N, C-alpha and C positions, 0 to 999 in steps of 0.2 A: 605414917612412916613405916617402911618395910624394915623388919629386923632381919639382918643377914649376917652370916659369918663366913670367913674364908676357911675352907676345908683343907685344901692342899695347894701347894705351889710346885709346879713341875718346870724343868728347864728343857729347852729344845734348841738344837742348832741345825739349820738346813741351808742348802744352796737353792736359791729360788730365782724366779723371774717375777717382776712386778707387773701385774696385769692392769691395775688401776690404782690411782692415788686420789684421795679426796682433797679438797682444799682444807684450810685451817678451820676447825669447828670449835665453838666455845659453848660449854654447857654449865649450868649451875648445879651445885649439890650442897647438902647439909653436912657440915663437919660434925660428926657424932661426939667428939670430945668437947668442942666449944659451943656447939649449937648454932654456929654462925653459918650464913650462906657464903659459899666460896665458888670460884670459877675455875674450871679446868679446861685447858686447851688440848686439842687432839687432832691428829691426822690419821686416817685409816688407809691401810694398804691392802689390796687384794693380791695375794701371793700364790704362786704354784711352784711345786718342786717337780712337775711333770707327771705326778701321780695324783697328789692331793692338792686341792685349792682351799685356801683359808684366808680369813681376815686377821690382820695384825694391827695394833694401835700404837702410835707414838704419842706420848703425852708430855705435858708440862712445857718447859723452856725448849726442849728438843723439838717439840711440835712447832713452836713459834718460829724456830730457826731451820725447820726442815726444808731441804732443797727438793726440787722436782727431780724424781728419779727417772732414768731412761729405761723404758720397757724392753729395749733391745739387748740390754746387758744382763749378766747374771750377778747376783749378790749373795753374800753369806750373811745370814741373820742369826742372831742369838735372841731367843724369846723366853719370857716367863709366862707360863700358862697358869692362871689363877682360877680355881674352882670355888664358886660361892654356893651356899645353900640357904634356902629360906622356905617358909610355909606360905602357900597361896592364901591371900586374904579372902578370896571367894570360896574356895573349896577346902582349905586347910591342908591340902596335899603338899607333901615335901617336894620342892623344886630344886634344880641345880642349873647353873650356867657356868660356862668356861669363857674367860676373856684372855686373849693372847696379847701381851704387851711386848713390843719390840725394844729390846735393851741395846742392841748394837746392830749396825748394818754397814757392810763394807763391800765395795766393788771388787769383783774377782778379776 
């Protein structure tokens, strides 16, 4: 089991176009508090603001009920960017990863 901790949470708001949208994905994870296997639902969106392109994830019930977004329109998104840290099991090197969670999305 990888030991990780959340280092920082940053908020971001952007006007974007949705380039691609995945279908509903389901993956299992271990709940650290209870030790139980759990399932999380997610939909991944590839977004661009015209300069940067990035992936954002919608999770939980919102992912299950996520509509298909039209790539011809602009959307305003509010996101939480979560930075995790852990040590590599192979090299012991300190690693970091940033995950972008889409909290709100509205058609402009």
